[in-house]
C-alpha positions, 0 to 999 in steps of 0.5 A: 505509568507502569512498563505494562500499562505503557505496553498495552497502550502502545499495542491498542494504538498499533493494532486497533486498526487491524481490529477495525479492519476486522470489524468493517469486514464483519459488518459488511459480511452481514450487510451483503448477506455473505457476499463480501467474503465470497471466494471470487470477491476476495480475489477481486478485492485484492486485484482491484485494490492492488494500486492503492496498496502500491501507492500507500507504501510510498505515500507512508514513506513520503508522510513520515518524511513530513512531505505529501505527493499529489502527483501520483494519480497523474503519474499512474496515467502517464506511465501507464500510457507510455507502457501501453503505446510501447507494446501496441504501437511499437510492438515492444515485448511487454517485459521491456516496456515495463522496465522502461515504465519503471525507469520513467518512474525513477526520472519522475522521482528524481525531477520532483525530488530535486525541486523538493530536496535541493531547491527547497520548494515545498512538496505540496507545490512541486507535486501539485505542479506535477499532478497538472503537468503529467496529467497533461502529458497523459492527455496529449500522449493517450489520445485514444484508448490503447487496448489489445495489450499482450496476455503476459502483461494483462496477467500481471494484475489479472492472472493467478499463480499456476496450480502445479500442485493440483487440487484437494477437495476443490482447494488449490494446493499452491495457494494453501502452501503459500498461505501455510508459508506466510503463517509460518513467517508471521509466527517465527518473525513475531517470536524472533522480534520479541526475543530480540526485544527482551535481550535488548531490555525494551519494553514488550507486550505481555506474553498472553497479549502477544500470543493472542495478537499472533493468533489472530493475524494468523487466523486472518491470513489462514481464512484469506488463504482458504477463500483464495484456494476456493476461488476460480484462479487461486493466488493472484499474481499481484498479491505476490507482488504486493507481499514481496513489496511489504517484506521489502519495504518493511525491512528497509524501514526497520532494519536499514540506515535509510529507513531510520533516517527517514523516521529521524528527518520526519521526527525532528528535522533540526536534530537529524541535521545536527546528528549529521544526516544528509537530509537533502538526500533523504528527501530526494530518495523518498521521492525517487522511491515514490516515483518507482512505486507510482510507475509500478501502480501505473503498470498494475492499473494499466494491466488490470484494465487491459488498456491505457486511458488518459483518465486513468489514475483519477484520485488515486493520490487521495486513496494513497493518502487516505490509506496512509493516514487510516493506517496510523501514519502521523500527519505531522511526520515521523511515525507510521508503519508499511503494515499499517498502510496496507491495512489502511488500504485494505479498509478502503478496499473493503468499503469500496467493495461492500458499498458497491455490492449494496449498490450505494451511489458513488457519491455517498461512497466518497462521503463515507470514505471522506469521514473515515479519513477525517476520523483517522486523523482525528484519532491520531491527533487526539492520541498524540495529545494524550500522550504528550 
């Protein structure tokens, strides 16, 4: 196979998920008669699915390292309940309660990581136990709905960046500036990465393909920017949090030793051990990281609802796993991207919102999402067979 053919095959696999997202958005935009991309609906789509994006980032790293985490939904309920009780019953300042919630997530990650990495209990069993343990603790802790939370805390998932630059023809200028900076960053990083790849002698996509890909991504970001600029609030605060997480974890996975070790451990555990990688430490830290992100998702979920309930986070682990697989993370480990997980989470969110707008019964929504996950995994497995 020629270098150009290999490059084309790689990019079809890599960016096919983005094309799928665009196709699904167009489909539901037609089926909902334009309601899906109404400015306020776009903002709600981001706010309602922020927890999936946060969890999908951590779940992708866990799956790349050849594990799974079934406990994240229960951790969301438990941490959210603790944070809400600290603020409501004990009158703690909300920033301090948030910090305690994140520290609690670290401790939970250490607990589960210890059993997986150092005792050798399979992650499926450890996190299944964690799912039961932390759901039970959430039920005991949150005996009633804890509401009346501070405005600053509720604004984390419901508020928007203040528009201190005013409006231009009904457009939020702050949102337009953020969008312009994001597009410039995407173009600059793409060009820089391509130049480095060429200098290192690696196979790169054809220039025309690179230009088309970059233009499509920039156009999508530009469209979202315009729609958010027309929405009632502008740029949601939680979108900034998600953006920061994507940048941070993309850097960690692509540019740091720890990220390369995660891929190495997931790709070939025996080879990773022979090369001197401390595989137990990698596994431990992967679950610590998942605990932090699950705690953050619990904070975002509680903020979005404005209250804590014991049933919060129900089935969230399945949403996160589905987003990771839809985004191209390999079932067998060793392969996956943070950006793919975010696109997978957006596909799940568009499906949820589009089907809800169409008043499709929730049971059918679950069935459709199940089929989407099955197809995503099947495509990955078939693609791996063809390339082997």
